One Martini backbone bead per residue (centre of mass of N, CA, C, O) as a GRO file, in nm:
protein
  325
    1MET     BB    1   3.866  -5.264  -6.373
    2GLU     BB    2   4.032  -5.019  -6.458
    3CYS     BB    3   3.789  -4.856  -6.568
    4ALA     BB    4   3.628  -4.848  -6.306
    5GLY     BB    5   3.845  -4.693  -6.147
    6ILE     BB    6   3.844  -4.439  -6.322
    7LEU     BB    7   3.544  -4.369  -6.285
    8ALA     BB    8   3.552  -4.344  -5.979
    9ALA     BB    9   3.759  -4.114  -5.967
   10MET     BB   10   3.597  -3.913  -6.135
   11HIS     BB   11   3.349  -3.904  -5.950
   12LYS     BB   12   3.498  -3.804  -5.698
   13ARG     BB   13   3.601  -3.536  -5.819
   14ARG     BB   14   3.322  -3.424  -5.898
   15THR     BB   15   3.203  -3.425  -5.616
   16LYS     BB   16   3.409  -3.235  -5.486
   17LEU     BB   17   3.360  -3.002  -5.683
   18ALA     BB   18   3.058  -2.963  -5.622
   19ARG     BB   19   3.095  -2.899  -5.325
   20ARG     BB   20   3.281  -2.656  -5.363
   21ILE     BB   21   3.084  -2.487  -5.533
   22THR     BB   22   2.858  -2.478  -5.323
   23ARG     BB   23   3.017  -2.334  -5.101
   24VAL     BB   24   3.083  -2.083  -5.265
   25ALA     BB   25   2.793  -2.003  -5.338
   26ASN     BB   26   2.691  -1.975  -5.046
   27ALA     BB   27   2.894  -1.756  -4.961
   28ILE     BB   28   2.808  -1.546  -5.171
   29GLU     BB   29   2.512  -1.531  -5.090
   30SER     BB   30   2.557  -1.448  -4.796
   31ARG     BB   31   2.705  -1.183  -4.858
   32GLY     BB   32   2.470  -1.059  -5.020
   33VAL     BB   33   2.260  -1.058  -4.795
   34ARG     BB   34   2.420  -0.885  -4.594
   35ALA     BB   35   2.463  -0.639  -4.776
   36THR     BB   36   2.166  -0.575  -4.828
   37TYR     BB   37   2.081  -0.537  -4.539
   38GLU     BB   38   2.282  -0.312  -4.459
   39LEU     BB   39   2.190  -0.108  -4.669
   40HIS     BB   40   1.894  -0.083  -4.563
   41ASP     BB   41   1.963  -0.016  -4.267
   42ARG     BB   42   2.164   0.242  -4.312
   43ALA     BB   43   2.060   0.395  -4.607
   44LEU     BB   44   1.759   0.329  -4.663
   45SER     BB   45   1.488   0.225  -4.525
   46ASN     BB   46   1.567   0.275  -4.216
   47ARG     BB   47   1.647   0.568  -4.229
   48ARG     BB   48   1.363   0.674  -4.290
   49ALA     BB   49   1.216   0.539  -4.048
   50ARG     BB   50   1.379   0.687  -3.827
   51ARG     BB   51   1.308   0.975  -3.909
   52ARG     BB   52   1.000   0.951  -3.875
   53PHE     BB   53   1.005   0.879  -3.579
   54ALA     BB   54   1.167   1.131  -3.472
   55GLN     BB   55   0.940   1.342  -3.575
   56ALA     BB   56   0.701   1.130  -3.423
   57GLN     BB   57   0.695   1.061  -3.120
   58PRO     BB   58   0.542   0.878  -2.904
   59GLN     BB   59   0.327   0.884  -2.618
   60LEU     BB   60   0.364   0.699  -2.348
   61ASP     BB   61   0.244   0.513  -2.117
   62VAL     BB   62   0.304   0.325  -1.850
   63THR     BB   63   0.247   0.050  -1.983
   64GLN     BB   64   0.406   0.086  -2.245
   65GLN     BB   65   0.682   0.153  -2.112
   66ARG     BB   66   0.712  -0.112  -1.957
   67ILE     BB   67   0.724  -0.293  -2.202
   68VAL     BB   68   0.974  -0.169  -2.335
   69ASP     BB   69   1.171  -0.201  -2.098
   70GLN     BB   70   1.153  -0.513  -2.079
   71LEU     BB   71   1.238  -0.578  -2.366
   72ARG     BB   72   1.529  -0.450  -2.340
   73ILE     BB   73   1.612  -0.664  -2.118
   74GLU     BB   74   1.457  -0.959  -2.182
   75GLY     BB   75   1.259  -0.979  -2.463
   76PHE     BB   76   0.998  -0.977  -2.273
   77VAL     BB   77   0.630  -0.980  -2.218
   78VAL     BB   78   0.356  -1.021  -1.974
   79LEU     BB   79  -0.011  -0.978  -2.009
   80PRO     BB   80  -0.311  -0.869  -1.986
   81PHE     BB   81  -0.525  -0.747  -2.209
   82GLY     BB   82  -0.668  -0.536  -2.007
   83GLU     BB   83  -0.407  -0.362  -1.954
   84LEU     BB   84  -0.399  -0.241  -2.253
   85PHE     BB   85  -0.732  -0.301  -2.279
   86PRO     BB   86  -0.980  -0.183  -2.074
   87ASP     BB   87  -1.197  -0.227  -2.277
   88ALA     BB   88  -1.430  -0.477  -2.271
   89SER     BB   89  -1.539  -0.467  -2.570
   90ARG     BB   90  -1.278  -0.555  -2.707
   91TRP     BB   91  -1.276  -0.847  -2.599
   92GLU     BB   92  -1.552  -0.934  -2.707
   93THR     BB   93  -1.474  -0.914  -3.005
   94ILE     BB   94  -1.232  -1.106  -2.999
   95ALA     BB   95  -1.371  -1.357  -2.876
   96GLY     BB   96  -1.583  -1.394  -3.101
   97ALA     BB   97  -1.377  -1.434  -3.335
   98ALA     BB   98  -1.234  -1.676  -3.207
   99ASP     BB   99  -1.476  -1.870  -3.186
  100ALA     BB  100  -1.528  -1.883  -3.490
  101PHE     BB  101  -1.255  -2.005  -3.568
  102VAL     BB  102  -1.275  -2.262  -3.398
  103ALA     BB  103  -1.535  -2.377  -3.518
  104GLU     BB  104  -1.433  -2.393  -3.813
  105THR     BB  105  -1.184  -2.571  -3.759
  106GLU     BB  106  -1.318  -2.816  -3.616
  107GLU     BB  107  -1.497  -2.885  -3.854
  108GLY     BB  108  -1.267  -2.934  -4.054
  109LEU     BB  109  -1.129  -3.164  -3.892
  110ARG     BB  110  -1.370  -3.357  -3.907
  111ARG     BB  111  -1.378  -3.380  -4.216
  112GLU     BB  112  -1.089  -3.473  -4.249
  113ALA     BB  113  -1.117  -3.736  -4.074
  114GLY     BB  114  -1.357  -3.835  -4.287
  115GLY     BB  115  -1.229  -3.756  -4.589
  116GLY     BB  116  -1.274  -3.469  -4.645
  117ASP     BB  117  -1.306  -3.135  -4.760
  118ALA     BB  118  -1.177  -2.868  -4.554
  119ALA     BB  119  -0.992  -2.622  -4.639
  120LEU     BB  120  -0.736  -2.595  -4.485
  121ARG     BB  121  -0.488  -2.380  -4.351
  122ARG     BB  122  -0.154  -2.416  -4.445
  123SER     BB  123   0.196  -2.473  -4.409
  124VAL     BB  124   0.506  -2.559  -4.327
  125LYS     BB  125   0.328  -2.574  -4.066
  126THR     BB  126   0.148  -2.862  -4.047
  127PHE     BB  127   0.064  -2.850  -3.726
  128LEU     BB  128  -0.115  -2.604  -3.834
  129VAL     BB  129  -0.387  -2.374  -3.838
  130ARG     BB  130  -0.503  -2.112  -4.043
  131LYS     BB  131  -0.680  -1.834  -4.136
  132ASN     BB  132  -0.473  -1.729  -4.351
  133ALA     BB  133  -0.397  -1.695  -4.654
  134TRP     BB  134  -0.157  -1.639  -4.861
  135GLY     BB  135  -0.226  -1.311  -4.962
  136THR     BB  136  -0.451  -1.196  -4.826
  137THR     BB  137  -0.738  -0.994  -4.798
  138LEU     BB  138  -0.789  -0.742  -4.572
  139ASP     BB  139  -1.015  -0.604  -4.392
  140PRO     BB  140  -1.034  -0.309  -4.221
  141GLY     BB  141  -1.241  -0.462  -4.004
  142ASP     BB  142  -1.042  -0.648  -3.901
  143PRO     BB  143  -0.969  -0.725  -3.576
  144TRP     BB  144  -0.662  -0.805  -3.611
  145LEU     BB  145  -0.571  -0.559  -3.768
  146GLN     BB  146  -0.670  -0.345  -3.569
  147LEU     BB  147  -0.493  -0.440  -3.336
  148ALA     BB  148  -0.212  -0.407  -3.479
  149LEU     BB  149  -0.284  -0.080  -3.542
  150ASP     BB  150  -0.302   0.005  -3.274
  151ALA     BB  151  -0.153   0.242  -3.082
  152ARG     BB  152  -0.104   0.062  -2.830
  153VAL     BB  153   0.094  -0.115  -3.015
  154LEU     BB  154   0.247   0.043  -3.239
  155ASP     BB  155   0.397   0.245  -3.054
  156LEU     BB  156   0.564   0.033  -2.896
  157ALA     BB  157   0.697  -0.101  -3.137
  158ASN     BB  158   0.841   0.153  -3.252
  159THR     BB  159   0.998   0.220  -2.997
  160TYR     BB  160   1.158  -0.040  -2.974
  161LEU     BB  161   1.280  -0.015  -3.277
  162GLY     BB  162   1.323   0.298  -3.367
  163LEU     BB  163   1.076   0.289  -3.581
  164TRP     BB  164   0.904   0.243  -3.856
  165SER     BB  165   0.703  -0.023  -3.905
  166LYS     BB  166   0.626  -0.340  -4.027
  167LEU     BB  167   0.347  -0.536  -4.103
  168GLU     BB  168   0.408  -0.871  -4.174
  169TYR     BB  169   0.197  -1.021  -3.967
  170VAL     BB  170  -0.138  -1.188  -3.975
  171ASP     BB  171  -0.283  -1.426  -3.736
  172LEU     BB  172  -0.424  -1.753  -3.682
  173TRP     BB  173  -0.381  -2.031  -3.449
  174TYR     BB  174  -0.428  -2.392  -3.475
  175THR     BB  175  -0.316  -2.646  -3.239
  176PRO     BB  176  -0.311  -2.960  -3.242
  177PRO     BB  177  -0.237  -3.245  -3.145
  178ALA     BB  178   0.029  -3.428  -3.194
  179GLU     BB  179   0.145  -3.688  -3.418
  180GLU     BB  180   0.424  -3.635  -3.344
  181GLU     BB  181   0.705  -3.716  -3.139
  182GLU     BB  182   0.859  -3.491  -3.276
  183ARG     BB  183   0.987  -3.202  -3.324
  184GLN     BB  184   0.892  -2.928  -3.539
  185SER     BB  185   1.045  -2.679  -3.636
  186SER     BB  186   0.921  -2.428  -3.421
  187GLN     BB  187   0.930  -2.645  -3.183
  188ARG     BB  188   1.211  -2.559  -3.191
  189TRP     BB  189   1.491  -2.415  -3.128
  190HIS     BB  190   1.510  -2.058  -3.224
  191ARG     BB  191   1.568  -1.811  -3.464
  192ASP     BB  192   1.482  -1.541  -3.621
  193PHE     BB  193   1.605  -1.423  -3.948
  194ASN     BB  194   1.471  -1.140  -4.078
  195ASP     BB  195   1.588  -0.977  -3.815
  196ARG     BB  196   1.759  -0.814  -3.566
  197LEU     BB  197   1.485  -0.647  -3.493
  198LEU     BB  198   1.188  -0.769  -3.339
  199LEU     BB  199   0.819  -0.804  -3.309
  200LYS     BB  200   0.603  -1.010  -3.120
  201GLY     BB  201   0.262  -1.114  -3.100
  202PHE     BB  202   0.067  -1.283  -2.844
  203LEU     BB  203  -0.272  -1.429  -2.820
  204TYR     BB  204  -0.447  -1.599  -2.611
  205LEU     BB  205  -0.751  -1.813  -2.701
  206SER     BB  206  -0.652  -2.017  -2.482
  207ASP     BB  207  -0.582  -2.234  -2.258
  208VAL     BB  208  -0.234  -2.279  -2.140
  209ASP     BB  209  -0.054  -2.568  -2.101
  210GLU     BB  210   0.162  -2.829  -2.117
  211GLN     BB  211  -0.037  -2.973  -2.347
  212ALA     BB  212  -0.050  -2.693  -2.550
  213GLY     BB  213   0.221  -2.565  -2.634
  214PRO     BB  214   0.395  -2.354  -2.504
  215PHE     BB  215   0.557  -2.077  -2.491
  216GLU     BB  216   0.917  -2.022  -2.532
  217TYR     BB  217   1.200  -1.850  -2.355
  218VAL     BB  218   1.520  -1.685  -2.373
  219PRO     BB  219   1.644  -1.465  -2.190
  220ARG     BB  220   1.869  -1.246  -2.339
  221SER     BB  221   1.905  -1.378  -2.657
  222PHE     BB  222   1.926  -1.137  -2.803
  223PRO     BB  223   2.071  -0.910  -2.976
  224GLY     BB  224   2.281  -0.780  -2.709
  225GLY     BB  225   2.254  -0.987  -2.520
  226GLU     BB  226   2.405  -1.209  -2.298
  227LEU     BB  227   2.298  -1.454  -2.521
  228GLY     BB  228   2.357  -1.347  -2.827
  229ASP     BB  229   2.632  -1.534  -2.891
  230LEU     BB  230   2.452  -1.777  -2.934
  231TRP     BB  231   2.423  -1.842  -3.223
  232PRO     BB  232   2.427  -1.591  -3.398
  233TRP     BB  233   2.287  -1.351  -3.567
  234TYR     BB  234   2.211  -1.345  -3.926
  235PRO     BB  235   2.160  -1.299  -4.241
  236GLY     BB  236   2.008  -1.617  -4.321
  237TYR     BB  237   1.987  -1.765  -4.076
  238ASP     BB  238   1.815  -2.057  -3.976
  239GLY     BB  239   1.821  -2.075  -3.630
  240TYR     BB  240   1.925  -2.386  -3.578
  241PRO     BB  241   2.043  -2.556  -3.335
  242PRO     BB  242   2.172  -2.809  -3.185
  243ASP     BB  243   1.995  -2.977  -2.961
  244GLU     BB  244   2.207  -3.097  -2.763
  245GLU     BB  245   2.387  -2.846  -2.738
  246PHE     BB  246   2.171  -2.656  -2.639
  247ALA     BB  247   2.097  -2.808  -2.379
  248ARG     BB  248   2.380  -2.782  -2.256
  249ARG     BB  249   2.398  -2.460  -2.265
  250MET     BB  250   2.118  -2.433  -2.080
  251GLU     BB  251   2.237  -2.510  -1.830
  252GLY     BB  252   2.115  -2.293  -1.576
  253LYS     BB  253   1.921  -2.147  -1.746
  254ARG     BB  254   1.671  -1.932  -1.825
  255ILE     BB  255   1.325  -2.043  -1.878
  256GLU     BB  256   1.032  -1.945  -2.034
  257THR     BB  257   0.696  -2.055  -1.954
  258PHE     BB  258   0.368  -1.990  -2.103
  259ILE     BB  259   0.148  -2.041  -1.864
  260ALA     BB  260  -0.189  -1.948  -1.957
  261PRO     BB  261  -0.460  -1.773  -2.008
  262ARG     BB  262  -0.697  -1.647  -2.156
  263GLY     BB  263  -0.584  -1.321  -2.254
  264THR     BB  264  -0.281  -1.342  -2.311
  265LEU     BB  265   0.002  -1.134  -2.346
  266ILE     BB  266   0.283  -1.145  -2.583
  267PHE     BB  267   0.601  -0.998  -2.598
  268CYS     BB  268   0.866  -1.052  -2.856
  269ASN     BB  269   1.203  -1.116  -2.935
  270THR     BB  270   1.263  -1.361  -3.194
  271CYS     BB  271   1.582  -1.347  -3.203
  272GLY     BB  272   1.538  -1.509  -2.980
  273PHE     BB  273   1.502  -1.789  -2.814
  274HIS     BB  274   1.245  -2.021  -2.934
  275ARG     BB  275   0.924  -2.194  -2.872
  276GLY     BB  276   0.633  -2.394  -2.998
  277GLY     BB  277   0.340  -2.606  -3.046
  278PHE     BB  278   0.371  -2.883  -2.865
  279ALA     BB  279   0.101  -3.050  -2.871
  280THR     BB  280  -0.035  -3.335  -2.667
  281GLY     BB  281  -0.360  -3.289  -2.539
  282LYS     BB  282  -0.420  -2.993  -2.657
  283ALA     BB  283  -0.525  -2.712  -2.786
  284ARG     BB  284  -0.392  -2.420  -2.954
  285VAL     BB  285  -0.485  -2.068  -2.937
  286LEU     BB  286  -0.384  -1.788  -3.154
  287ALA     BB  287  -0.259  -1.468  -3.194
  288THR     BB  288  -0.051  -1.307  -3.456
  289TRP     BB  289   0.226  -1.068  -3.485
  290THR     BB  290   0.457  -0.867  -3.698
  291TYR     BB  291   0.740  -0.652  -3.635
  292SER     BB  292   0.941  -0.478  -3.874
  293SER     BB  293   1.165  -0.384  -4.085
  294ALA     BB  294   1.235  -0.281  -4.410
  295ALA     BB  295   1.506  -0.473  -4.405
  296ALA     BB  296   1.374  -0.721  -4.396
  297LEU     BB  297   1.377  -1.001  -4.573
  298LYS     BB  298   1.064  -1.039  -4.594
  299ALA     BB  299   0.978  -0.737  -4.635
  300LEU     BB  300   1.119  -0.727  -4.926
  301SER     BB  301   0.906  -0.960  -5.045
  302GLU     BB  302   0.690  -1.059  -4.808
  303ARG     BB  303   0.361  -1.111  -4.693
  304ASN     BB  304   0.057  -1.261  -4.562
  305TYR     BB  305  -0.062  -0.993  -4.692
  306ALA     BB  306  -0.218  -0.758  -4.855
  307PRO     BB  307  -0.166  -0.455  -4.913
  308LEU     BB  308  -0.290  -0.163  -4.840
  309GLY     BB  309  -0.526   0.053  -5.008
  310GLY     BB  310  -0.648   0.343  -5.057
  311ALA     BB  311  -0.887   0.429  -4.833
  312ALA     BB  312  -0.787   0.237  -4.611
  313ALA     BB  313  -0.503   0.375  -4.585
  314THR     BB  314  -0.580   0.679  -4.568
  315ALA     BB  315  -0.734   0.647  -4.283
  316LEU     BB  316  -0.470   0.626  -4.163
  317PRO     BB  317  -0.221   0.686  -3.991
  318PRO     BB  318   0.098   0.722  -4.083
  319ALA     BB  319   0.215   0.468  -3.933
  320GLY     BB  320  -0.002   0.272  -4.038
  321ARG     BB  321   0.041   0.317  -4.340
  322TYR     BB  322   0.333   0.217  -4.337
  323ALA     BB  323   0.287  -0.073  -4.220
  324VAL     BB  324   0.091  -0.158  -4.491
  325SER     BB  325   0.276  -0.067  -4.755
   0.00000   0.00000   0.00000
């Protein structure tokens, strides 16, 4: 009995020591992440990107400027696709590509339900199906890449960020009705962790109502906004506040729920609190892309597509070439 007591005491001390070492290691790692981010933001990557933007600032039209102005105040803006892209043929191209993706995905889901090999592309967000495998090579003629690099979008993204941005992410998402009763991952309220200031675009490719998992956002919750100090952003923060406490702190606060038809564009600084994709009765389909700075934690390591090179990149204007390099 005495020996057992000694062993138990030793185990307890070792456990406490291991926990203490883990806490110290995590603190050191966190300081290192913050220091690296600040170095790239102030002195290295972003300094060059800000200088390039200042030397060739784009001239925005009324629609683009309104989008940037509202983003700076609210952190989001919503508008019909045709307001930013008046040419009807552009929407016809996008709609056709979207329909092809939906048909391919739904056929894959049917094969999967029947026990077959559907080869559907998923990620850590297992509740959705993606068009692009991680690290895929995008053809320069890919309509989603072309849309993300179009000056109508890229110029307003760069103006909002105040620098030449990196196009970090380009993809389509198909979210079938959830099998889980509880929200998972980004279906919960969170901040994106990879940059202090970033811009995401979402284009609804299906009608989205309450049953389709609409995107939701807390206005002015981005860093520097009036609600930016609630569980504030920092490099490496996992972004997820406690659900019950978050609900309590949001009582009386404005929350935007984007129930909207197909063809709706949403631009949003997702360093602010947001969630979406908890489809309960019907599928949600959208295109999405992310613009961030070169100092962004993910932009320093990986993007979801292979960077363009060669003639494909050379053919782009300088800001576009920088975005995909």
